[in-house]
C-alpha positions as CSV (number, residue, x, y, z in Angstrom):
1,M,-11.7,-0.5,6.4
2,K,-10.8,-4.0,7.6
3,K,-7.4,-5.5,7.0
4,T,-8.9,-8.3,5.0
5,A,-10.6,-5.8,2.6
6,V,-7.3,-3.9,2.2
7,R,-5.5,-7.2,1.4
8,N,-8.2,-8.2,-1.1
9,L,-7.9,-4.8,-2.8
10,L,-4.1,-5.1,-3.0
11,A,-4.4,-8.5,-4.6
12,A,-7.0,-7.2,-7.0
13,L,-4.6,-4.3,-8.0
14,I,-1.9,-6.9,-8.6
15,G,-4.3,-8.8,-10.8
16,L,-5.0,-5.5,-12.7
17,W,-1.3,-4.9,-13.1
18,F,-0.8,-8.4,-14.6
19,I,-3.5,-7.6,-17.2
20,G,-1.4,-4.7,-18.4
21,A,2.0,-6.3,-17.7
22,P,2.7,-7.6,-21.2
23,W,2.8,-4.0,-22.5
24,I,4.3,-2.5,-19.3
25,L,7.2,-5.0,-19.3
26,G,7.5,-5.4,-23.0
27,F,6.7,-9.0,-23.6
28,S,3.6,-8.3,-25.8
29,G,5.2,-10.1,-28.7
30,H,5.0,-13.5,-26.9
31,S,1.4,-14.5,-27.4
32,G,1.4,-17.3,-24.8
33,A,2.8,-15.1,-22.1
34,V,0.4,-12.3,-23.0
35,W,-2.7,-14.6,-22.7
36,S,-1.4,-16.3,-19.6
37,S,-0.6,-13.0,-17.9
38,M,-4.0,-11.4,-18.9
39,A,-6.1,-14.5,-18.0
40,A,-4.4,-14.9,-14.6
41,G,-4.6,-11.2,-13.9
42,F,-8.3,-11.2,-14.7
43,I,-8.9,-14.2,-12.5
44,E,-7.0,-12.6,-9.6
45,L,-8.9,-9.3,-10.1
46,V,-12.3,-10.9,-10.2
47,F,-11.8,-13.4,-7.4
48,S,-10.1,-11.0,-5.1
49,M,-13.1,-8.7,-5.4
50,L,-15.5,-11.6,-4.9
51,A,-13.6,-12.5,-1.7
52,L,-14.2,-9.1,-0.1
53,G,-15.7,-9.6,3.3
54,K,-14.9,-13.4,3.4
55,T,-12.4,-15.1,5.6
56,G,-11.5,-18.6,6.6
57,W,-10.1,-21.7,4.9
58,G,-13.5,-22.5,3.4
59,S,-13.5,-19.3,1.3
60,W,-13.2,-20.8,-2.2
61,Q,-12.7,-17.3,-3.7
62,H,-9.5,-16.9,-1.7
63,W,-8.3,-20.4,-2.8
64,I,-8.7,-19.5,-6.5
65,A,-6.9,-16.2,-5.9
66,F,-4.2,-18.0,-3.9
67,L,-3.6,-20.5,-6.7
68,T,-3.5,-17.7,-9.2
69,G,-0.7,-16.2,-7.2
70,V,1.1,-19.6,-7.5
71,W,0.7,-19.3,-11.2
72,F,2.2,-15.8,-11.1
73,M,5.2,-17.3,-9.4
74,M,5.6,-19.9,-12.2
75,L,5.0,-17.6,-15.1
76,P,8.5,-16.2,-15.5
77,F,10.0,-19.7,-15.5
78,V,7.5,-21.1,-18.0
79,F,8.1,-18.3,-20.4
80,S,11.9,-17.7,-19.7
81,F,11.9,-14.0,-18.9
82,G,15.1,-12.2,-18.0
83,L,16.4,-12.0,-14.5
84,G,15.0,-8.6,-13.5
85,M,11.6,-9.3,-14.9
86,T,11.6,-12.8,-13.3
87,L,12.4,-11.4,-9.8
88,F,9.8,-8.7,-10.1
89,I,7.0,-11.1,-11.2
90,L,8.1,-13.7,-8.7
91,A,7.9,-11.0,-5.9
92,L,4.4,-10.0,-7.0
93,G,3.4,-13.7,-7.0
94,V,4.7,-14.2,-3.5
95,V,2.8,-11.1,-2.3
96,T,-0.4,-12.4,-3.9
97,V,0.0,-15.8,-2.2
98,L,0.7,-14.2,1.2
99,L,-2.2,-11.7,1.0
100,N,-4.6,-14.6,0.3
101,F,-3.0,-16.8,2.9
102,Y,-3.4,-14.2,5.6
103,N,-7.1,-13.6,4.6
104,M,-7.8,-17.3,4.7
105,N,-6.1,-17.5,8.1
106,E,-8.0,-14.5,9.5
107,E,-10.8,-15.3,12.1
108,S,-14.2,-14.1,11.1
């Protein structure tokens, strides 16, 4: 399996995790955070899977997944999560951004 496919699958798994994050991390009582996490997770999951086999800066699927990772990094600050949850979600956002950046930077 190519490195780009592995990175796409990891980003898709992070998206899947964000779909369930409100119940895993216990913020299911905050409807805005729930919908934001689920929507961004779904977008990450779908566009990471659509990006399988694609590389280069012209891959719009990677750009959408990349920008979703940026939203993951903003999520804990918008909804004022605790420090531990903020650091964890921030780390997953950074990983998502880096995975998509490396896939866009990969030569075909």
